[in-house]
N, C-alpha and C positions, 0 to 999 in steps of 0.2 A: 501364179507362176511369173517369175521375173523374165522380162524380154531381154534380147541381146543388147538393146540400147540402154538397158538399166544396169548392166553388169559393171560393177565398180573396178577400177584399176587397183593394182596392189597399193599404190600410194593412198588412194581414196579409202581402201579397206583399213589401212593403218590409222588414218584419221578417224574413221568411224568407230573403231574398236579400242584404240589406245587411250585417247583423251578421257572418255567416260570412266576408264579404270581408275583414274586419279580421284574421281569423286567417290569411289568406294572407300570404306573405312580404312584410314591409315595406310594408304599406298602413296608414298611421296613421289616415286618416279617409276617409269617403265621404259624399256627399249625393246624394239621388235624388228623382225625381218620377215619378208614375204617373197616367195618365188612362185610365179604362175607362168609356166611355159618359158618364153624368153623375156618376160617382164620380171623385174626385181625392184624391191624398195626396202629401205630401212628408215626407222623413225625412233626418236628418243624424246620423251616429254617428262617434265617434272624436275625435281631438285635432288642433288647428290645427298643432301641431308635436310631433314625437315627443319624449317626455320632459318636456313642459311640461303644466301642468294645464288650460290653456284648451281647452274643447270647441268643436268646430264647431257651427254651427246652420244652418238652412235659408236664412239671409241671408249666410252666409260666402261670399266669392268664391273661385273656383278658375279657373286658366287653362284654356281650352278647346282650345287648339291649333287643329288643322285643322277643328274644328267651326265656327270663324270663317268658313270658306269658304262655309257655308250662309247666313250673314248677308250676305256679299258678293253671293251669287247673288240673294238677296231684294232687296238694294239695286239691283242691275241691273234686276230685274223691276219694281220700283217706279218707277225712273226711266224705264223704257220705257213703263210704263202712263201716266205723266205727259207723255210725248212729249219728254222731255229728251234721251234717246238712243234708238237703235233697235238691236235684236239684230243686225241685218245691217250695222251701221256698221263699216267697216274701222278697225282700231286706229290707222292713220295719221291718221284724223280728229282724234284727241286727242293725238297724239304731237308733240313739237317736231321740227323738221326733222332735228336731229342724232340723234334716237332712232328714226327710221323704218327698218324692215328693208328689205333689197333686194327689189325687186319680183319676184314670182313669177308663176305661172300663174293665181293667184287671190289676193285679199287675205285676210289673217287678220282675222276679225271678232270682235266682242265675244261673240257666241254660241260661237264656236270656243273662246275662253278659258274660258267658263262650263261647257263640256261636255268639257274636256280634249282637244279635237280640233284644237288649233292646231299640233301637232307640236313643242311646246316641251319642252326637257328638264325633268326633275323640279326641278332647281335651276339658277339662272343660274351660268354657269361662272366669272364674275368674283367670285362670292361667296366662293369657297374661299380665295384668298390671305389675305384679311383675317379669315377665320373659323376657320381650322384651329387656331390657338393657343387659341381660346375655344370650341371646338366643342361641348363638353358643358355649358358654363356659360351662354353667351348668344351664339350664333353669328350672329344676324341684326342685332344691335343697331347696328352701324356701317354697315349697308348703306343707302346714300343713294338719293335719287331720281335723281341723276346716274348713280350706278352702275347702277341699274335700266335707265335709258334707253341707257346704253352697251351693256349686254347685249342689249337689244332690237335695237339697230342692227346687231348682229353675227349675228342670226338668219339661218338659211338661208332662201332664198325658199320660199314655200308651194307645195306640189304642187298639181296640178290638182284632185285629189279629196281631201277631208278624210281624214286618217288615222284609224284606230280610236282610241278614247279611250285616253290614256296619262296617268296622274296627274301633275299638274304644280303644285307650289307656286309656281313661277315664274309660271305662267300666271294663277293666281287672284290672286297678289300684284300682278301687272301690271294685272289687271282692276280691283282696288280703287283703285290709283293713278290709272288712267285715268278712272274715275268721279269721283274727287275732283277731278281737273283739269277735267273737264267742268263740274263744279258750282262751280269756283273756291273750293274748300274743302280742308281736310285730311280724310283718311279717317276718323279718330276723330270729328271734329265732324260730318261728313256722316252717318255711321252713327247717331250719337246723335240728330240732328235728324229723320231721315227714317224710321228703323226703331225704335230703342230707346225714344225718348220716346213715339211713337204707340202702342207696345205696352206702355207703362208698365213697362219693364224698368229701374227706377230705380237698381238697384245693379250694372248691367252696363255695360260699355264697353271701348273700346280706349284704353289710357292715351295721353295724359294726360286724355282726356275720360271720366272716371269719378268718381263721387261721392267727395269727399275723405275722408269719414268711413267709407267702406266697410271692413269688417273682412275681411282676406284670410288664407286658409290659406297655410302655408309648403309649398313643394314639397319632395319627397324623392327621392333617387336612392340605391338600395341601402341604404335605411334612414337615410341621412344628409341633413340639411337642405341645400337648395340655393337660390340666389337666383332671382328671377323672370327670365323671358325678355322681351326687347323685340324688335320686328320691323322697325323702321325703315320703309323704303319697301315692305316686304312685309307691312305690317300687315293687309291684306285677306286674307292667307292664314293668320294664326294669332294675332292680337293680342287677341282678345276674351276678357275675363274675365267670369264670370257666376256666378249662384247657383242653387240648386235651385228657389227660388220663382220667379225670373225665367224659368228655362227651362220651368217649368210653364206660364207665360203664353205663352211663345214657341211651345210645341207646341200649346197650346190654340188659338192663332191659326191655325196650320197646319191644324188639324182643322176649325175653324169660321171660314173666311175672311169669312163674311157679318157677323161681329161687328166688322170693321174698316171704315174709310172706303173709298170706292170704289177709288182707285188702289192702296192697299195690299191690299185684298181681291183685286183682279185679280192683283196680284203674287203673293200667297200661292197662288192657284190655279195660276198659271203654273209655280211651282216643282215642282208634282206631275207635270207632263207628261213622259213619257219622250222623250228627244231623240235619243240615240245608243246603239245596241246595243253591248255588250261581247263579242258572240259571237266565238269564236276565241281569246279570252284564257283561259289556264289557270284553272280554278276559277270562271269567270265566266259559265257557261252560264245563259241566262235572265235575266241582269242587264243593265240599261240605265243610262245616266246621264241624269238630268233636268238641271235647272240645279244642278250640283254634286252633288246628292243621288244616292246609289245607289238604284236602283228595281228591284223584283222582285215577282212574284206568287208567293206561297207558300200552299199549302193554301186557295186561293180568295181570299186576302186580299192587297191591294196594300200592300207595305212600302216605306218610304223611310227611309234611315238614313245616318249618317256618324259616323266616329270621329275622335278627335284626341289629340295628345300633345305635351308639351314636355319640357324637361329635368327637370321635377319633378311633372308632372300627366298624368292620363289622363281622357278624356271620351268619352261615347257619347250620341247622340241618335237616336231613331227614332220614326216614327209610321205609322199605317195609317188612311187616310181611309175605307176600307171597313169596318174594324172599329171605327172611332171610338175608337182607343186610341193611347197614346204612352208613351214611357219616356225619361228622361234620367238618366244616372249620371255623377258627378264624383268623382275620387279624387286625393288629393295624393301620388301616387307615379308616377314615370315609367313608361312602358310597358316591359315586359320580354318576353323570348321566350315566357314562359308566359301573359302577358296576363291576369292575374287579374281586373282591373277590367272589361276588355272581355268576357271570358267570363261574368262575373257579370251584366253588363248584357244580354248576349244571352240568357242563361237567363231573366232577368226579363222581357225583351221577349216571349219565346216564351210564358211563363206568362200574361202579360197578354193576348196575342193569342189564345191557344188554351187557355182555362181548363179545357176538358174533356179536355185531354191528347190531342187528336185529331191533333196534328202534332208 
């Protein structure tokens, strides 16, 4: 058992867990943020691009992949808190006539999309014909709003009872587009206006709504540089790029909603609430889905977390409102079967949550 005098500070934890990550196979750089109580720290190590001299820093942007889904969930909660939409709204409310799915025993709602319980497949089927030739490089780039709504129109009718959660990039991408349509905006602009600017995440965004002078890390796959990914009409599922400093602020807001203005504070609290159990799914015992976030109680602490990946980047974010602690890790290497960045992030999260080694 670790004694109180052995407990590492957030800065020490970052040194312990981040530098060894660079010795893992083909991870050129990592940036991370830690919050434990009133202590905070950020760290960046490694190179923007393998073989180049430029170092990353805590203001360097990384693609976050599916961590974007947590931003879309917060956008839904903020718009619901303002009365612009309601969780129970059928998606037909915001779809053009040609995009409406066949009527089933119940309508698919915005909440169904946000909790992965709409019964949608992981990806829209009409994505594949145009993406196969570009699958590892930029598979979503040409996927248009019209493509998205054609895929929605072909959905099977919803069953009478919501199915168990089944992860769907299609569903969260559709949610982001519907919210943008409801606001008469693009997803990147809407996210910037209602979430990123209020949280002072000045170097974050979904292109093209991102600061022009932002310095970006280069993604890597199998040790080789790769180009950035673009998400077209599925921007709400994976387009956000962010920095260690900005994710520190993002997680701080989730831990301390009272620091934000009323609608956003209510939205931040809403994202914590477990909505659908994942009981029955392999390896998911005790896990629920909140608004996109995975939710679980471990060692007496409530944990919420999400991972992300693109063709050249890996990301992890997690926080615990009961422990008043949070972690974000970004790496400019694509996920692999060994998942070095995610494993390092989970070790760091555990060390922050349970500094005495009790779990």
